[in-house]
BAFI-708837 format. One record per residue: residue in three letters; residue number from 1; x, z, y of N, C-alpha, C in turn. Coordinates in steps of 0.1 Angstrom, whole numbers. Each point is the difference from the previous one (the first is absolute). Layout:
N
[rec 'ALA',NUM,[X,Z,Y],[X,Z,Y],[X,Z,Y]];
...
This chain:
135
[rec 'MET',1,[1013,1239,-42],[-1,-14,2],[8,-3,13]];
[rec 'GLN',2,[13,-1,-1],[9,-1,11],[-3,-13,8]];
[rec 'TYR',3,[-3,-10,-7],[-3,-13,7],[-11,1,10]];
[rec 'ILE',4,[-11,6,-4],[-11,2,9],[3,10,11]];
[rec 'GLU',5,[7,10,-4],[3,11,10],[9,-6,12]];
[rec 'GLU',6,[8,-10,-3],[8,-6,11],[-8,-4,12]];
[rec 'TYR',7,[-12,-5,-3],[-9,-5,11],[-10,10,4]];
[rec 'GLY',8,[-3,10,-9],[-10,10,3],[4,12,7]];
[rec 'GLU',9,[13,1,4],[5,12,6],[0,-1,15]];
[rec 'SER',10,[-7,-10,5],[-1,-3,15],[13,-3,6]];
[rec 'LEU',11,[9,-6,-8],[13,-5,5],[-3,-12,8]];
[rec 'ALA',12,[8,-2,11],[-2,-12,8],[4,-12,-9]];
[rec 'VAL',13,[-7,-11,2],[3,-12,-7],[14,-5,4]];
[rec 'SER',14,[8,-3,-9],[13,-5,3],[5,-8,-12]];
[rec 'THR',15,[12,-6,2],[5,-8,-11],[5,9,-11]];
[rec 'TYR',16,[2,13,3],[4,9,-11],[-11,0,-11]];
[rec 'GLY',17,[-12,0,4],[-11,-1,-9],[0,-13,-8]];
[rec 'ASP',18,[3,-11,7],[0,-13,-7],[11,0,-10]];
[rec 'VAL',19,[12,6,3],[11,0,-9],[-3,9,-12]];
[rec 'PHE',20,[-7,11,2],[-5,9,-10],[-9,-8,-10]];
[rec 'SER',21,[-9,-8,6],[-9,-8,-8],[7,-10,-8]];
[rec 'LEU',22,[10,-6,6],[8,-10,-7],[7,6,-12]];
[rec 'GLY',23,[6,12,2],[7,7,-11],[-9,4,-11]];
[rec 'ILE',24,[-11,5,3],[-10,4,-11],[-5,-13,-7]];
[rec 'THR',25,[-2,-10,7],[-5,-13,-6],[11,-6,-9]];
[rec 'LEU',26,[12,1,4],[11,-5,-9],[1,8,-13]];
[rec 'ILE',27,[-1,13,1],[1,9,-11],[-12,-3,-9]];
[rec 'GLU',28,[-12,-1,6],[-12,-2,-8],[0,-14,-7]];
[rec 'LEU',29,[5,-10,7],[1,-13,-7],[9,0,-12]];
[rec 'PHE',30,[12,6,2],[10,-1,-10],[-1,10,-11]];
[rec 'THR',31,[-8,11,2],[-3,10,-11],[-13,-2,-6]];
[rec 'GLY',32,[-9,-7,7],[-14,-2,-5],[-8,13,1]];
[rec 'LYS',33,[5,10,7],[-7,12,3],[-6,1,14]];
[rec 'SER',34,[-12,4,0],[-7,2,13],[3,14,6]];
[rec 'PRO',35,[1,1,13],[3,14,6],[-11,9,-3]];
[rec 'THR',36,[-12,-5,-4],[-11,9,-3],[-2,2,-15]];
[rec 'ASN',37,[10,-4,-8],[-1,3,-14],[-1,15,-3]];
[rec 'ASP',38,[-7,3,-10],[-2,14,-4],[13,7,-3]];
[rec 'MET',39,[10,-7,-3],[13,7,-4],[7,6,13]];
[rec 'PHE',40,[-5,-5,11],[6,5,13],[-8,12,6]];
[rec 'LYS',41,[3,11,-5],[-6,13,6],[10,11,-1]];
[rec 'ASP',42,[-3,11,5],[9,12,0],[13,-3,7]];
[rec 'GLY',43,[-1,-7,12],[12,-3,7],[8,-13,-4]];
[rec 'ILE',44,[-5,-6,-11],[7,-12,-4],[-7,-12,6]];
[rec 'SER',45,[8,-9,6],[-5,-12,7],[7,-12,-6]];
[rec 'LEU',46,[-5,-11,3],[6,-13,-4],[14,-1,4]];
[rec 'HIS',47,[3,4,13],[13,1,5],[9,9,-8]];
[rec 'HIS',48,[-4,12,-3],[7,9,-8],[3,-5,-14]];
[rec 'TYR',49,[-10,-6,-6],[1,-6,-13],[12,-11,-1]];
[rec 'ALA',50,[0,-8,11],[11,-10,0],[14,6,3]];
[rec 'GLU',51,[-1,10,10],[13,7,4],[7,7,-12]];
[rec 'VAL',52,[-8,6,-8],[5,8,-12],[6,-10,-10]];
[rec 'ALA',53,[-6,-12,-1],[5,-9,-10],[12,-8,5]];
[rec 'PHE',54,[2,-1,13],[11,-8,6],[13,8,-1]];
[rec 'PRO',55,[11,-7,-5],[1,-14,-4],[0,-2,-15]];
[rec 'ASP',56,[2,11,-7],[3,-2,-15],[-13,-3,-8]];
[rec 'LYS',57,[-11,3,5],[-12,-2,-9],[-10,-9,6]];
[rec 'VAL',58,[4,-9,9],[-9,-9,7],[-7,-9,-10]];
[rec 'SER',59,[8,-5,-9],[-7,-9,-10],[-10,7,-8]];
[rec 'GLU',60,[0,13,-1],[-10,7,-8],[-13,1,8]];
[rec 'ILE',61,[1,1,13],[-13,1,8],[-5,-14,4]];
[rec 'ALA',62,[8,-10,-2],[-4,-14,4],[-12,-5,-9]];
[rec 'ASP',63,[-9,-7,6],[-10,-7,-7],[6,-11,-8]];
[rec 'ALA',64,[0,2,-13],[6,-9,-10],[-5,-15,2]];
[rec 'ASN',65,[-13,-1,4],[-5,-13,3],[6,-7,12]];
[rec 'MET',66,[6,8,8],[6,-5,12],[14,-6,-3]];
[rec 'TRP',67,[8,7,-7],[14,-5,-2],[3,-4,-14]];
[rec 'LEU',68,[-7,3,-10],[3,-5,-13],[-8,-13,-3]];
[rec 'SER',69,[4,-10,6],[-6,-13,-2],[4,-5,-14]];
[rec 'GLU',70,[-6,-11,-4],[3,-6,-14],[14,-3,-1]];
[rec 'GLY',71,[6,-5,11],[15,-3,0],[8,12,-3]];
[rec 'ALA',72,[-3,12,6],[7,12,-2],[-2,6,-14]];
[rec 'ASN',73,[-12,-2,-5],[-3,6,-13],[7,-8,-11]];
[rec 'THR',74,[2,-13,2],[6,-8,-10],[15,-3,2]];
[rec 'SER',75,[5,4,12],[13,-3,3],[10,10,-5]];
[rec 'ASN',76,[11,-5,-5],[11,8,-4],[10,1,11]];
[rec 'ASP',77,[-3,-5,12],[9,-1,11],[-1,14,7]];
[rec 'THR',78,[10,8,-3],[0,14,7],[2,-2,15]];
[rec 'GLY',79,[7,-10,4],[2,-2,14],[-13,-3,8]];
[rec 'TYR',80,[-9,-7,-7],[-13,-3,6],[-8,13,1]];
[rec 'ILE',81,[0,8,-10],[-7,13,0],[6,9,10]];
[rec 'THR',82,[13,1,1],[7,8,10],[-4,-4,15]];
[rec 'ARG',83,[-1,-13,2],[-4,-5,14],[-14,4,3]];
[rec 'ILE',84,[-9,-1,-10],[-14,4,2],[-1,15,4]];
[rec 'LYS',85,[8,8,-8],[0,15,2],[6,3,14]];
[rec 'GLU',86,[10,-7,4],[6,2,13],[-10,-3,11]];
[rec 'CYS',87,[-7,-11,-1],[-10,-4,10],[-11,10,0]];
[rec 'LEU',88,[-5,4,-11],[-10,10,-1],[5,13,7]];
[rec 'SER',89,[12,5,-3],[5,12,5],[1,-1,16]];
[rec 'SER',90,[4,-12,5],[1,-2,14],[-13,1,7]];
[rec 'VAL',91,[-10,-6,-6],[-14,1,5],[-5,14,0]];
[rec 'ILE',92,[2,7,-11],[-5,14,0],[7,9,10]];
[rec 'GLN',93,[13,-2,1],[8,7,10],[-6,-3,14]];
[rec 'LEU',94,[-3,-12,3],[-5,-4,13],[-14,7,2]];
[rec 'GLY',95,[-8,0,-10],[-13,7,1],[2,15,3]];
[rec 'ILE',96,[10,6,-7],[3,14,3],[4,3,14]];
[rec 'LEU',97,[9,-9,5],[5,2,13],[-10,-2,11]];
[rec 'CYS',98,[-10,-9,-3],[-11,-2,10],[-11,10,-1]];
[rec 'SER',99,[-1,8,-11],[-11,9,-1],[5,15,1]];
[rec 'LYS',100,[11,2,6],[4,14,2],[-10,8,8]];
[rec 'GLN',101,[-1,13,-3],[-10,8,6],[1,1,15]];
[rec 'LEU',102,[12,1,6],[1,1,14],[2,-14,6]];
[rec 'PRO',103,[-8,-4,9],[0,-14,6],[14,-4,5]];
[rec 'THR',104,[7,10,6],[14,-3,5],[10,-2,-11]];
[rec 'GLU',105,[-3,3,-12],[10,-2,-11],[-3,-14,-6]];
[rec 'ARG',106,[-10,-7,3],[-3,-13,-6],[8,-11,7]];
[rec 'LEU',107,[1,-11,-7],[6,-12,6],[-8,-5,11]];
[rec 'SER',108,[5,-7,9],[-8,-7,10],[-5,-12,-7]];
[rec 'MET',109,[-11,-6,6],[-6,-12,-6],[10,-11,-1]];
[rec 'SER',110,[8,-2,11],[10,-11,0],[10,2,-11]];
[rec 'ASN',111,[4,13,-2],[10,2,-11],[-6,-2,-13]];
[rec 'ALA',112,[-13,4,-2],[-7,-2,-13],[-1,-14,-3]];
[rec 'ALA',113,[-4,-8,10],[-1,-15,-2],[14,-6,-3]];
[rec 'ALA',114,[10,4,7],[13,-5,-3],[5,4,-14]];
[rec 'GLU',115,[-4,12,-5],[4,4,-13],[-8,-8,-11]];
[rec 'MET',116,[-13,-3,3],[-8,-8,-9],[6,-14,-1]];
[rec 'HIS',117,[5,-6,11],[6,-13,0],[13,1,-8]];
[rec 'ALA',118,[8,10,2],[13,2,-8],[-3,1,-15]];
[rec 'ILE',119,[-10,7,-4],[-3,2,-14],[-4,-14,-6]];
[rec 'ARG',120,[-9,-7,8],[-4,-14,-5],[12,-9,-1]];
[rec 'ASP',121,[9,0,11],[11,-9,0],[10,3,-11]];
[rec 'LYS',122,[2,13,-3],[9,4,-11],[-5,-5,-13]];
[rec 'TYR',123,[-13,3,-2],[-7,-4,-13],[1,-15,-2]];
[rec 'ILE',124,[-3,-8,10],[0,-14,-1],[14,-5,-2]];
[rec 'SER',125,[9,5,7],[14,-5,-2],[5,4,-14]];
[rec 'ASN',126,[-3,11,-5],[4,4,-13],[-7,-9,-11]];
[rec 'GLN',127,[-13,-3,3],[-7,-9,-9],[6,-14,0]];
[rec 'GLN',128,[3,-5,11],[6,-13,1],[14,0,-6]];
[rec 'LEU',129,[8,10,1],[13,1,-6],[-2,0,-15]];
[rec 'SER',130,[-10,8,-5],[-2,0,-14],[-5,-14,-5]];
[rec 'ASP',131,[-8,-7,7],[-4,-13,-4],[12,-10,-1]];
[rec 'VAL',132,[9,1,9],[12,-8,0],[9,3,-12]];
[rec 'ARG',133,[1,13,-3],[8,4,-12],[-6,-5,-13]];
[rec 'SER',134,[-13,-1,0],[-6,-4,-13],[1,-14,-3]];
[rec 'TYR',135,[5,-8,9],[2,-15,-2],[12,-3,-7]];
């Protein structure tokens, strides 16, 4: 249980731990898997699960309830589905970068926040561009 170990190893409290928590939370939210899920044993962690799937199999580990909304299920718009997958991939990648084993390999909190804003802005601008094209 890597998530719990981060704080149980008597490491000094730092923003590295906060970034780790952010990364695990992002992966958990977008995969629907808890870091304490029974599937994570024998050295397999939620971080490893996401890392192995990235980038080609991200849609396979994603919680279908999260990204396959009614619009995506009924849409023949491959551009829409591609944008959703790109956003999902970006979020999973951010989660991976934030939950690296070594604290010094993780993003800083300010860089993680900037990346989250960039993902949001790209998704919103792509969505708005798509809305304009559909008129």
